[in-house]
N, C-alpha and C positions, 0 to 999 in steps of 0.2 A: 504494500500500500504506500510505503514511503516513496517508491519509485514513481508511482502514478502521481502522487502529490507533487513530487519534485518536477516531473514533466509538466504538470499544469503550471507551476510557479514560473519555471523557465520560459515556457511558451508565452505566458501572459506578460512577463516582464520584457521579453524580446519584442512583443507586439506593442509595447509602450502603454499597456492598459493597467490602470491601478486596480487594486482589490475593491475599492469603493465603486469604481466605474463598472466593473464586472458584476458586482453585487446589485447595482441599480439596473443594469441591462438584463440580468437574469431573474431579477426579483427574488433573489436568495440572500439571506442575511450574510453580512460580512464574516461573522464568526463561523458560519457553516463552511464558507469557502476557505477560510484560514485553516479550519480543522481538516478539511479535505487535503489541502496543500501540505499540511504538517503530518498527515497520515494518522490522525487521531480518530480511529473508527470507534473507540470506546465512548466517544461523546455522543454517539447517535443511538437512539432507542429503536428506530425502525430501519432495518436494513434495506427495505424496498424503497423508502424515500431517499436514503443515502445513495442507492444505486441510480435512482432517477436524477438526483442532483449531479452525480458523477457523469451520467450520460449527457445531460444538458450542458454542463460545464465543458466537457470535451467537444461537443458540437459547437459551442460558442467560440472555443479557442481554435477551431479548425482541425482538431484531431479526430481520427476515426472513432466515433463513440462506441460502435459495436466491438471493436478490438479492445478498447479500454474496459468496457463492461466485462468482456471475456476474461481479461487479466484480473479484474477485480474478483470475479467469480472464482478463478483459480486460487487467488490469494485467500479468499474466504474459506474455500474447501481445505486448503492446507492449514489455515489458522484453526478452524473448528475441528479438524481431524487430530490435532495435537492435544485437544482437551480430553483428559481422562474420562472414561465412561462413567466412573463413579461420581464425578462432579456433575456430569450432565443429568444422571439419574437423581442425584440429590436436589439439584435445581428444579427439575420437573416435579419432584415430590413436594418441594416447598411451594411451588406455584399452584399445584392442585389443591394443597391445603388452603391457600389463600382464596382460590376460586370457590371452594366449597363454603367458605365463610361468607362469601359475597352473594350466594344464590338467594334470590328472593322469589318465593313462590307461595301462593296461598295454601298449597298442600304441604309444604315442608317448613314454612315459617312458623315458629312458636309464637303464640300470642304473648304480648308483654303483660306481666302481672299488674303493672301500673294502670294499664288501660282497663283491666277488669275492676280495679279499685274505683276508678272514676265512675264506671257504670253502677257499681254497688252504691256508691255515695249518691248518685243521681236518683236511684230507685228509693233509697231511704228518705231522701229529701222530699221527693214527690209524695211518698206515703205520709210523712209528717205533715206536709201542707194539707193533704186531704183530711187527715184526722183533725187538724186545727180548724178547718172549714166546717167539718161536721160538728165539733164541739161548739163553735161559735154560733152555728145555725140553731142547735138545740138550746143554747143559752138564750138566743133571741126569741125563740118560740116560747120558752118557759117564762122568760121575763115579760114578754108581751101579754101572756095570759094573767100573770100575777098583777100587772099594772091595770089590766081591764077589770079584774076582780076588785082591786082596791078602789078604783074609781066608782064602780057600781055600789060598793059597800058604803062609801062616803056619802052618796046621794041619799 
């Protein structure tokens, strides 16, 4: 990857194009172009976007983009084939653990206990309000009859 980056840098400088100008023309951030030229592939999260940027940068500089992408693919094959299988399996295991935690489905998602507490509180509140209304109504009815009785007794 360093060879590809160096080829890009030398070609760009020979053409008298600044990194800022290339960035503006390609609509790619300067830092991305700098990382490509420096061979820092670890800075990129998505290999496909990196490959697309390499293709467009090569095309912009007048270098055969297909040849450059092929060289990049060979580099990536060599780079990834040197990673021990244990590390790859460990990384995959970690990623699947993280993915399992992030699954959101109405069939697999446990209901939160706090949401149940809210519903219980609401039911109790509504029941208390209903009981209060009933007692108030009964009091009004009984108080109304007593008042009527007292008024008729006074006459």
